[in-house]
C-alpha positions as CSV (number, residue, x, y, z in Angstrom):
1,X,115.9,158.3,-1.8
2,X,118.8,157.9,-4.3
3,X,119.6,154.9,-6.5
4,X,122.4,153.5,-4.3
5,X,120.0,153.4,-1.3
6,X,117.3,151.5,-3.3
7,X,119.9,149.0,-4.6
8,X,121.2,148.3,-1.1
9,X,117.7,147.8,0.2
10,X,117.0,145.4,-2.7
11,X,120.1,143.4,-1.9
12,X,119.3,143.2,1.8
13,X,115.7,142.2,1.0
14,X,117.0,139.5,-1.5
15,X,119.3,138.1,1.2
16,X,116.5,138.0,3.8
17,X,114.1,136.3,1.3
18,X,116.7,133.6,0.6
19,X,117.4,133.0,4.3
20,X,113.7,132.7,5.2
21,X,113.2,130.3,2.3
22,X,115.6,127.8,3.9
23,X,114.3,125.7,6.7
24,X,115.8,126.3,10.1
25,X,118.1,123.4,10.9
26,X,117.5,122.0,14.3
27,X,118.6,118.4,13.7
28,X,118.3,116.3,16.9
29,X,121.9,115.1,16.4
30,X,123.9,117.3,13.9
31,X,127.1,115.2,13.8
32,X,128.0,114.0,10.3
33,X,127.9,110.3,11.5
34,X,124.2,110.8,12.8
35,X,123.1,112.5,9.6
36,X,124.7,109.7,7.5
37,X,122.9,107.0,9.6
38,X,119.6,108.8,9.0
39,X,120.2,109.0,5.3
40,X,121.1,105.3,5.0
41,X,117.9,104.3,6.9
42,X,115.7,106.5,4.6
43,X,115.2,103.7,2.0
44,X,113.6,101.5,4.8
45,X,111.8,104.3,6.5
46,X,108.0,104.4,6.7
47,X,106.2,107.6,5.9
48,X,104.3,109.0,8.8
49,X,101.3,111.4,8.9
50,X,101.1,114.0,11.7
51,X,98.2,116.3,12.4
52,X,98.9,119.5,14.3
53,X,96.5,122.2,15.6
54,X,97.7,125.6,17.1
55,X,97.0,129.3,17.0
56,X,99.3,131.9,15.4
57,X,99.4,135.4,17.0
58,X,100.5,138.2,14.6
59,X,101.3,141.1,17.0
60,X,101.9,144.4,15.2
61,X,101.1,146.4,18.3
62,X,103.9,148.9,18.1
63,X,104.8,148.3,21.7
64,X,107.2,146.1,23.6
65,X,105.1,143.0,22.7
66,X,105.4,143.6,18.9
67,X,106.5,140.5,17.1
68,X,105.7,141.7,13.5
69,X,107.6,144.6,12.0
70,X,107.5,146.4,8.7
71,X,110.9,146.0,7.0
72,X,110.0,147.5,3.5
73,X,107.3,149.0,1.5
74,X,106.8,150.4,-2.0
75,X,107.2,154.2,-1.5
76,X,104.8,155.3,-4.2
77,X,102.2,152.5,-4.1
78,X,101.7,151.1,-0.5
79,X,100.4,154.3,1.1
80,X,97.8,154.7,-1.7
81,X,96.7,151.1,-1.8
82,X,93.6,150.0,0.2
83,X,95.2,146.5,0.4
84,X,98.8,147.8,1.4
85,X,100.3,146.3,-1.8
86,X,104.0,146.1,-1.5
87,X,104.4,146.1,2.3
88,X,106.8,143.5,3.8
89,X,106.8,142.3,7.4
90,X,109.3,140.2,9.3
91,X,107.8,138.1,12.0
92,X,108.7,136.1,15.1
93,X,105.1,135.4,16.2
94,X,104.0,133.0,19.0
95,X,102.3,129.7,18.4
96,X,100.0,128.6,21.2
97,X,97.7,125.7,22.1
98,X,94.6,127.9,22.5
99,X,93.5,131.3,21.0
100,X,94.5,133.2,24.1
101,X,98.0,134.6,24.0
102,X,98.4,133.4,27.6
103,X,97.8,129.7,26.7
104,X,100.6,127.2,26.5
105,X,103.3,128.3,23.9
106,X,104.4,125.5,21.5
107,X,106.7,127.5,19.2
108,X,107.1,130.5,16.9
109,X,106.3,131.4,13.3
110,X,109.5,133.0,12.0
111,X,109.9,134.5,8.6
112,X,108.4,137.1,6.3
113,X,105.1,137.9,4.6
114,X,104.1,140.6,2.2
115,X,101.0,142.0,0.5
116,X,101.2,140.6,-3.0
117,X,97.8,141.4,-4.4
118,X,96.7,144.8,-5.8
119,X,92.9,144.2,-5.8
120,X,92.4,142.2,-2.6
121,X,94.1,141.2,0.7
122,X,96.4,138.6,-0.6
123,X,99.7,137.8,1.2
124,X,102.7,135.9,0.2
125,X,103.7,133.8,3.3
126,X,107.2,132.5,3.7
127,X,108.1,131.3,7.2
128,X,109.0,128.4,9.4
129,X,106.9,127.0,12.2
130,X,109.6,126.5,14.9
131,X,108.4,124.1,17.6
132,X,109.8,124.4,21.1
133,X,107.7,122.0,23.1
134,X,106.8,118.3,23.4
135,X,107.7,115.6,20.9
136,X,108.3,118.2,18.1
137,X,110.8,120.3,20.1
138,X,113.7,121.5,17.9
139,X,111.7,120.6,14.7
140,X,110.5,122.9,12.0
141,X,108.0,123.0,9.2
142,X,108.4,125.4,6.3
143,X,105.4,127.1,4.8
144,X,105.4,129.0,1.5
145,X,102.2,130.1,-0.3
146,X,99.4,132.5,-0.9
147,X,97.1,133.6,2.0
148,X,93.9,135.3,0.8
149,X,93.1,136.6,4.2
150,X,89.6,137.7,3.2
151,X,88.6,134.1,2.7
152,X,87.2,132.2,5.7
153,X,89.5,129.2,5.0
154,X,92.9,129.3,3.3
155,X,95.3,126.5,2.2
156,X,99.0,126.9,2.0
157,X,101.6,124.3,1.2
158,X,104.1,122.9,3.6
159,X,107.3,122.6,1.5
160,X,109.8,121.1,3.9
161,X,110.9,120.5,7.5
162,X,113.7,119.5,9.8
163,X,114.1,117.3,13.0
164,X,111.1,115.1,13.4
165,X,109.7,116.6,10.2
166,X,112.5,115.8,7.8
167,X,111.3,115.7,4.2
168,X,107.9,117.1,5.2
169,X,105.3,118.0,2.7
170,X,101.5,118.6,2.7
171,X,99.1,121.3,3.6
172,X,98.3,123.9,6.3
173,X,94.8,125.4,6.6
174,X,94.2,128.7,8.2
175,X,91.1,130.4,9.6
176,X,91.0,133.8,11.2
177,X,89.9,133.6,14.8
178,X,90.2,137.4,15.5
179,X,91.7,140.4,13.7
180,X,92.0,144.1,14.0
181,X,94.6,146.6,12.9
182,X,97.3,145.5,15.4
183,X,96.5,141.9,16.2
184,X,95.6,138.8,14.2
185,X,94.9,135.4,15.8
186,X,94.8,132.6,13.2
187,X,93.8,129.0,13.8
188,X,96.0,126.5,11.9
189,X,95.4,122.9,11.2
190,X,98.4,121.2,9.6
191,X,98.6,117.7,8.1
192,X,102.1,116.7,7.2
193,X,103.7,113.7,5.6
194,X,107.3,113.0,6.8
195,X,109.8,110.3,7.5
């Protein structure tokens, strides 16, 4: 692999990381007038607390149901690393009410995660929970943080949101429900403060 190819891959990866760091905008009313009204009301708005519970299905099956794909890896490190250090995956994974993939779907987790630890399974997670059902339809929460997947419970920060979750912040906790080499089902509890 020559230098121009590596530079192009780094540029593409940088653009992808910047795009996934931005919350997906699904404002309920995107007109400038509506956005202006919301901003003016903000000084009188009361902060709300919302608790969410759902299951995340990371599907790296390699078949037609695959929702998690490798987009990059460190050529001389990843294949030798017991913790896949340097691998990056782009995801569009289902979020469901229950642990079964067939249970009611409430949204998707869209973004990127990568193996960022050399001596353990430690992921850098950067994605949006995109809700497609119920009172949170067309709203998002942005998660950015470290996921030490060997730990029973993990905490990751919620750093923003859109729609119902404008100006969101707080915490998401994760607990692995099931995992093998192609499927991971993770239970999420999210507590979020928003306006």
